[in-house]
N, C-alpha and C positions, 0 to 999 in steps of 0.2 A: 375403566381401562381394561381392555381385553388381553388375555394371555397370548403366548406364542401359538401360531397355527399348528394344527395337528399334522403329524408326518403322514405322508401318503404312501400306502403300502401296495406293492405289486407282488402278488403271490404266484410263484411258479410251481405248478402242480395243483390238481384239484381232487386229489384222492382223500383217503381217510384222515391222514394227518393234517392236511391243509384244512379240511372241514373242521376238525377238532380245534386246531389253532385259531381259526377264524372265530369260532364260537367263544374261545377263551378270551379273545381280545375285543369282543363285541362292545363292551361297555368301558373300555379303556379310553378316556377322553383324548389322549394325546396322539392317537393314531386313527386312520380310517383307510379301509381297503378301497382302492380305486380301480385296479385291474387284476384279473385272474387269467393265467395262461395255462392251457393244457391242449395237447394234440387231439384229445377226445373232446370235441367241441360241445357235445351234449353235456358232458360232465362239467366242463368249464362254465357253460351257460347256467347250469343248475346252481353251482356255488356262487357265481357272480350275481345271480338273481336274488339270492338270500341276503346279499351284502349291498345291494344297490350299486354294484360295480359293473364294469364292462368286461366282456370276455374276449380273449384273443386266442388263436391257435398257436402262435409263434412266440416262444419265450424271449427270443431276441428282440422282437418288437416291444415287449413289455419293458425290458431292460433299458431301451432307448426312449421310452415314452416320457413326455414332458410332465405328466402328472404322477410320476413315481419318484419318491425320495428314498425309499428303503425297499430293497428286493428281498422277499422272503423265499428261501429255497426249501421247497417241500416236496422234492422228488426222491426216487430211490437213490442210494448213496453214490453210484457211479457217475451221476450227473452233477453232483454237488460242486466239484472243483471248477468245471467248465463254466457253469452258471455264475458262481461266485466271482471268478476272475473277470468275466465279462461285465458283471455289475459294478465291481470296484473300478474297472477301467473306464466305465461310463460315468463315474462320479457318484455312484449310489452307495449308500450304507447297506449293510447286509445283516439279515437275521437268518442263520443257517440251521436247519435241522442237523442233528449229529448223524454220522461223524462229519467233521469239517471236510474230509476227503478220504479216499480209500487207500491212498499211498502217502508215505512220508514226503516224497518229492513234490507231489501236488500240494500238500499242506504247507511246505516251505515256500512254494511259489505264491500261495495265497498270503502267507505272512509278508513276503517281500512286496506284494501289491498293496497290502494295508499300509505298510511303511511308506511306500511311494506316493500313495494317494491321500493319506491322512484321513481316510474314511473310518467310521466305527463299524466293527464287526462283533456280533454276539453269536456264540454257538449255543444251541438249545441244550446245554448240559443242565437239565432241570434240577439235578440233585444239589447243585450249588445254590439254588434258590429254595431249597426245602427247609422249613422251619426247624424240624427235628435235627437234621445234620448241622444246620447253622448253630443251633443251641449247643451241640456237643463240641463244636469247634470253640465256641465262646467259653465254655467251662474249662478249656485248656489255657485260656488267656488271662490278661490282667483285669479285664472288666469284671470277672467273677472270681477274684482272688481274695485270699485272707488278708488281714492287715499287714502281715509279714511280706506280702507280695507273692506268696506261694499259690499257684493255681489249684483249684479243687481237683482237677484231673491232671495226672502227670503225662509225660510223653507217651504216645502210642508205641507199644512194643510189638503187637501183632494185630492184624486185621484179617478177618476171614469173611468172605461173602459167598453165599450159596444160593443159586437161582435155579430151582426146578420148575421150568416154564412149560407152558402148553405148546403143542404143535397141531392142535385140532384145526386151526385156521391156516396152517402152513402146508398146503398140499405139495406134492413132489415137484410141481411146475412153478411154485412160487419163487419170485426173484430172491427171496431170503437165502435159499440154498445155493444160489449161483454166485460163487466168490467174485466173479468178474463184475457183478452188479452190486453185491452187498459189501464186498471186502472180506467176507467171512465173519464168523461169530465174534472173534475178538474185536474186529473193527466195527462191525455194525452195532453190536450190543455192548461189548466190553468197555468201550470208551467211557460210558457213563461212570463205571465203577473204578477204572483206573484213575479217572479224574477226581471222583469223590474221595478215594484213598489219599491222593495228593493233598486235597483240602483238609482232611482230618489229621493227617500225619504232619502236614506243614512242610513237606519236602517232596522231591521227585526221585524216582528210583534210579539206581545205578546199574542194575542188571535185572534180567527177566528170564524165566524158564517157562515154556509152554508145552502142552501135550494135548493131543486131540483123540477123541473116541468116535468110532464109526458105529452106525446102526447095524446090528447083526444082519448078515446076509446082504449088505448093501455098502456102497462106497460113500454114502451120504454121511457127512460129519454132523452129529447132533449133540456133541458134548465137547466142551473146551475148558481146560483148566490152566491157569497161569499162576506163578509165584513171582513177586517182585521183592527186591531188596533195596533198602534205602541207606543213604550214607551214615545215618545214626544207628544202623544195625536193625531197624524195624523190618519186619517181614509182613507181606500181605499175600493172601491166596484168594483167587477168584475162580469159581466154578459156575459155568453156564451150560445148562442142559435144556434141550428143547425136545421133550419126548413124553410129556405128561398130558393127561386129560385136564381140562380147565379146572374141574373140581379138586384135582390133586396138586394144583400148583402150590408152591411154598417158597418163600424167600426169607433168609435170615442173614443179618450182618452182626458179627461178634467182634468187639473191639476190646483189646486187653490194654489197660493203662497201668498195670502193676497192681496197685492197691485197689483199683477199681476195674469193673467190667461193665460194658454196655452191650445190650442186645437190642437190635433194631429190626422190626418186622416189616415186610413188604418192600418190593423194589421201588415203589413210591412210599417212602417212610411216613407212617402215620402214628407210630408209637415206639417209644424206647424206654427200656428199664435199665437203670444204672444201679449196681450194687457196689458199695465201697466201704472200706475201713478208713477212718480218718482221726485227726486229733481234735482238740477242743475248738480251735478256730474253724476247722473244716465243718464240724458238726453245727456250729452256730451259723455258718454260711448256708448250709443245706436247709436249716430251719427257716431261713428268710427267702428261699427261692420261690415259694408259691406267690408271695407278694410281688415278685419281679417277673411273673410269667410272661407278661406282654413284652417286656424288655428282652428277656432271654430268647424268646421265639420269634422276635420281630424280623421280617424281611420286607424291605421297601417294595411296594407294589403288590404284596401278597396280603389279602384280606383274611385275617384269622377269624375263625368261627369258634368262639368259646374255647380257647386253648386251656388245657388243664395241666398244671404242674402239681403233683402231690408228692409228699415226702413222708418217710417213716424213719425216725432216729432212735436207735436203741443204744443209749449211753452205757458205757462200761460193760460192753458185751464180751470183752476179753481183757487179758492183761495188757497194759499199755506198751511195754517194751516189745519191739519186733525188729527183725532184720530183713532187709530187702536188697538183693544184689550186693551183699557184703557190707551194707551200711545200716546204722541203727535208725529206727523210726519209732515214733509214738503213735500207735494206732488202736486206741481203746474202744472207739465208737463205730458201730456198724449202722450204715444208712442205706436207704433205698429211695431213689428218685424216679418218678414216672413222668414222662412227657407224653401227652396224648392230644392228638388233633381231631379225635372223634372216631377212632377205630377204623376197621375195614370199610365201613359205609362211607367214610369221608374221603377215600382214596381218589375217586374221580374229581372231586372238588379240589383237593390239595394238588393234584396233577395240573389241572387247568390253572389254578392260581400261581403255580410255580412257573408255567409258561408265561402267564401274564406278567409276573415279576421280572422275568428275563427280558421281555419286550420293554417294560417300564425302565429297566436298566439301560437298554439301548437308547431310548429317548433321552434319558437323563444325561448320558454321556455325549450324545450329539449336541445337546444344549450347553453343557458345561466344559467339555473337553476332557473329562475325567476318564478313567479306565474302567471298563465293565468287569464284573466278577467272573464272567465266562468269556474272556476275550480271545483274541487270536493266539495269545501265548498258551492258554489252557487248551485250546483246540488243537494246536500243533503237538503239544506234549502228549495228549491222550492218543492221537493217531500214531505218534512215534512209538509209544509203549505198546500199543495194540499191534502195530505192524511188526515190532520186534518179537512179540509173543508168538505171532504166526510164523515168523522166520525161525524162531527157536524150535517150534513144534515140527516144522518141515525138516530141519537139519539135525534134530535131536541133540541140541547143545544149548548151553547158556549163552545168551547174548548180552554183552556189556554195552551200556549206553553212555554216550558223551554227555557233557554237561549242558544244561539249559540256562537261560533261553537264548543266548546271544549267537550261538553257532549252530550250524547244521549238525544234527546228532550223528555220530559215527558209531556204527554197530560193528563190534569185533568179537571174535570167539575167545 
C-alpha cells in the first residue's frame, strides 16, 4: 500500500533563500517542487533546472497552476502579503518566509483569509523548530519535572538577545535598508526573536519600547533595540545591529530563570549552557538528562546528528537554605547542563534541518488538520510586536498592546 501523494510546491522567488530552502527540502519525501516563478527568467530557469521543475515569469500563474498544492513565498518582505493572500484565495496552502507581512493590517488580512479558506499556513520562524530552544522550553514543563511536579527551570524572568551582525553583503542599495521593502530591522529580522521569546516565556507581551540608532554621518538605521514586558512581569530585550565584519559577528541569548541561567550562542542556536542551583530531586533529574538526550532535543522532521547533553553536578556546593523573591528555597546543589548540536560548524546543517522541520510540520497539518507550531497566530503576533516596536521608536513612547489572539491588536500610548 502506498502512502499519500507528495504535496506539490510552487516556489515564488528564485533568489538566495529560495535556493537554500529548495536544497533543505530536496530529500523530504512528502514534497516535490513543480514550479518556480521569478521575473528574472534566467534565475528562475536555473533553480527550476536543478529541481526538475518548470519555470514561469509570472507568480500569479504559479498560484493558479493545477500542479501546485502549496505556495512557498520566498520574495523580499514587501511582496509577502500580496502573494500569500492570492495563494490562500486560490485554495493553496502557504509556506511563507518571515515576516508574514510588513504591516499589522496585512498580517490581520492574512489571518482572516486563513480562517475563511481553512488552508494551512506555516511561517518560517525557524527558531520554533530549533532543538536547543525546544529543549529549553521542555525543561520548563511537566515532561522534565521532578516527582513533585516542579519543573527543572522556573518561569523566565528576563531574556536578552544581542545580535552583532555583519553588513558586508548589505551594500547601500540593498533592499534590506529600504523600510518600504523590508519593513525595517524590527520587522525583517526582529520577528524571529520576538517569536522565540514568546515560545520560551510562554506568553505574549503587553507593551513594547523601541529605539533606533543611525550610522554616523548617515540617515541609515543599522541598530535597533526593543524591550518587551509580559503579563507575568518578565522583561525581554532585543538588540539587532548590522555594522560588523563577518569575522566579528557574535550573537548571545541570555535567559534568567531565577535559580538558573541559560546562555545560548548563535542566531541559529547550536549550543546552550545552563547553570543552576537546585534541590535533591532537581539534581537527580539533571543526572538523568544525558540518557534522555534524544527525547529532550527531538523536533519532528529535524534529523539530529549526534546531539550531546552533558552534565556536571556538584552536590552540597553551598548551604541548603536560600531565599528567592521573598520565599524560602532549598538549593544546595550546583549543576551545569550543556546542550550541543555540534558547535559552530553545525550551524548550516541545523538551519537547513529547522527549515525542513517547518515544512514537515506543514505537511503533517495538511494531512491531520492539526495546528502547526509556527502558525498564522504566531506570524501575526510577531509582526504586531515588531510593528509596535517600530512605532514606539518613531514616536519615542511606550506602545501598549491589546490581547491575543482573538482580536485585532490595539496599540495605545
